[in-house]
C-alpha positions, 0 to 999 in steps of 0.5 A: 229668868221668870216664873214660867221657865221650866227645868228638868233636873235628873237625879234631883233627890241627890245632894247636887240635884236638890241644890240645883233644884232649890237654886232654880226655885230661887230664880222663879224657875219651875223644876221637874225632878227625876229619879228612880225612888219615889219616896225620895222624890216625894219627900223632896217635893214635900220639903219644897212645898210653898218655896217653889214650883216643883214636881217629879217623874219617877223614871229609870232614864237608862230604860228605853221608855224613861227619857220620853216619859220624863219629857211627856210629864214635863210638857203635861205638867208645865207645858214647856222645857227651857233647861235640861240638867243631866245630873244623874250618874253612876260612880261605879269606878275601877281600873279597866282590867277590873271593870266587868261588862255589867259595870261598864254597861251600868255606867254607859247606860246611866251617864251617857246613853240616858242623857243623850236620849233625854236631850234627844226627846227634850230638844223637840220642845226647847226654844219653840217660842224663840226664847232659846234654852240651855242644856247642862251636863254635870260631869267631873274633873275625872273627864278632864285628866287621867285618874287611876281607877277612873275606868268607865267613869272617866270614859263616859265623863269625857264622852259627855264633853264630846256630846256637849260640844256637838250639841253646842254647834248643832243647836246653838243657832236655835239659841240652845246653849250647851255647857259642861260643869266639871266638879271635883268630888263633892261630899254627898250621899254617893261619896261620903262612904269613903270621904274620910279614907286617907288615900281619898283625902290626900288625892283630893285635898293635897292637890287642891289650892283652895282649903275648903271642900267643894259643896253642892251649892257651888255646883248649883250656882254655876248651873243656874248662872249658865242657864241665865241670860248673864251667860247668854254668850257662853256655849260649848264650854267645859267649866271646872268647879274644882278649886284649881285641881285640874289647872294647877300643879299645886301640892300642899306643904305637908305633901311636899315635905313627906318622905316617899316610900 
């Protein structure tokens, strides 16, 4: 990567978004971060001052005008778009029978409609000079396997995989690679409210072979790798960053020895 590569990172002021932006900065990539709260984005820009080239666009990507406004700002500020990281999402979960239309519309709007439309706008500017580009979807292991209570959240995360695979086929010939990163649950501001709940910890830790938490930095490392020339032949792939929870039948010793109620 070089100093004139440019990435759009949605949800940049959140834990994973900030980690991705910072990691891009270490590679000399300029970042346009998006979000709905100007104060949070302005604070991030101030903290990144002198470390990397970062600017932001305040936008609701679920609104009709949001994606086009973000792409216009990226082109105005940096003159090109090389990478799009669809990181913003809604963790509005619940079983299907308890999911209201309002909940469904929120999750579909933020996590599927918004990235679809942002990609549609950005693609017109990507790879124009023959250098290709990359699109990353930050999904979830909940899009890979059935989970009680996943509801609309699991549905849209699985839907992102279909969108990613279609884009990999459609735009691969232009050198634009599309891939999906599926984290396990990461401790961020969005999840910390129930991080210590016993049921949550048991579901997420007792099925994971690795004995530490997944961090935002783990996700950032994978994203920047997939955007780099080192992953130049990786396209159309779903890559879990989950310590093995989605691909093993691991059960922690304390769970194996528990008495079933």
